[in-house]
C-alpha positions in Angstrom: 0.0 0.0 0.0 1.2 3.5 -0.8 -0.2 6.5 1.1 0.5 10.2 0.7 0.2 12.3 3.9 -0.4 15.9 3.2 -0.5 18.9 5.5 0.9 22.3 6.3 4.3 22.6 7.8 4.2 21.9 11.5 0.8 20.1 11.3 2.2 16.8 12.7 2.7 14.9 9.4 6.1 13.5 10.6 4.7 12.5 14.0 1.8 10.7 12.4 4.0 9.1 9.8 6.4 7.8 12.4 3.5 6.2 14.3 1.8 4.7 11.3 5.0 3.3 9.7 6.2 1.9 13.0 2.9 0.0 13.5 2.6 -1.2 9.9 6.2 -1.8 9.0 6.0 0.6 6.1 8.8 2.7 4.8 8.6 6.4 5.6 9.6 8.6 2.7 9.9 12.3 3.5 11.6 14.7 1.2 13.3 16.6 4.0 14.8 13.4 5.3 16.0 12.6 1.8 17.6 16.0 1.5 19.4 15.7 4.8 20.6 12.1 4.0 22.1 13.2 0.7 23.6 16.3 2.2 25.3 14.3 5.0 26.5 11.6 2.6 27.7 14.3 0.1 26.2 12.5 -2.8 25.9 14.2 -6.2 22.2 14.9 -5.4 23.2 16.2 -2.0 25.6 18.6 -3.5 22.9 19.9 -5.8 20.5 20.3 -2.9 23.1 22.1 -0.8 23.2 25.1 -3.0 19.5 25.6 -3.1 19.1 25.2 0.6 22.0 27.5 1.4 20.3 30.2 -0.7 16.9 29.5 1.0 15.4 28.3 -2.3 13.1 25.4 -2.9 14.8 22.3 -4.3 13.7 21.8 -7.9 11.3 19.1 -8.7 13.7 17.1 -10.9 16.2 16.8 -8.0 13.5 15.9 -5.5 12.1 13.3 -7.9 15.5 11.8 -8.5 15.9 11.3 -4.8 12.5 9.7 -4.4 13.2 7.5 -7.5 16.4 6.3 -5.8 14.6 5.7 -2.5 11.9 3.6 -4.2 14.6 1.3 -5.5 15.3 0.1 -1.9 13.9 -3.3 -0.8 12.1 -2.0 2.3 9.4 -0.4 0.3 7.8 -3.8 -0.5 5.6 -3.7 2.6 4.2 -0.2 1.8 5.3 3.4 1.7 4.0 6.4 3.5 5.0 9.6 1.6 5.3 12.5 4.1 5.1 15.9 2.4 5.8 14.5 -1.0 4.5 15.3 -3.6 4.4 19.1 -3.1 3.8 20.1 -6.7 1.7 18.8 -9.6 4.9 17.8 -11.4 5.9 15.8 -8.4 2.5 14.1 -8.2 2.6 13.1 -11.9 6.2 11.8 -11.4 5.1 9.8 -8.4 2.3 8.2 -10.4 4.8 7.3 -13.1 7.4 6.0 -10.7 4.9 3.8 -8.9 3.4 2.6 -12.2 6.9 1.5 -13.3 6.9 -0.7 -10.1 3.4 -2.0 -10.8 2.0 0.0 -8.0 -0.1 3.1 -7.4 -1.1 5.5 -4.6 -3.9 3.8 -2.6 
């Protein structure tokens, strides 16, 4: 099962996501966590994100989508995924549909 959790910043998405994924054994995919992971690991994507974040700009859709694509290639997504704050734009929503379809899945 794949679920998208949407809400305003500070609305408790992360708290709810942690509770739900812990109980159900799902993967928790949050764009902010992906950004921090790639920044810390100094990956190519992380280096791209760093510039935008240092300037206080939004990370472009293509970079965010690339991170999500990479995350969806991990084996722990088989049980289900809770997307926390992703997608944020229409382009990201279309990309998520395409990514999941390529895996034979969809947003439930």
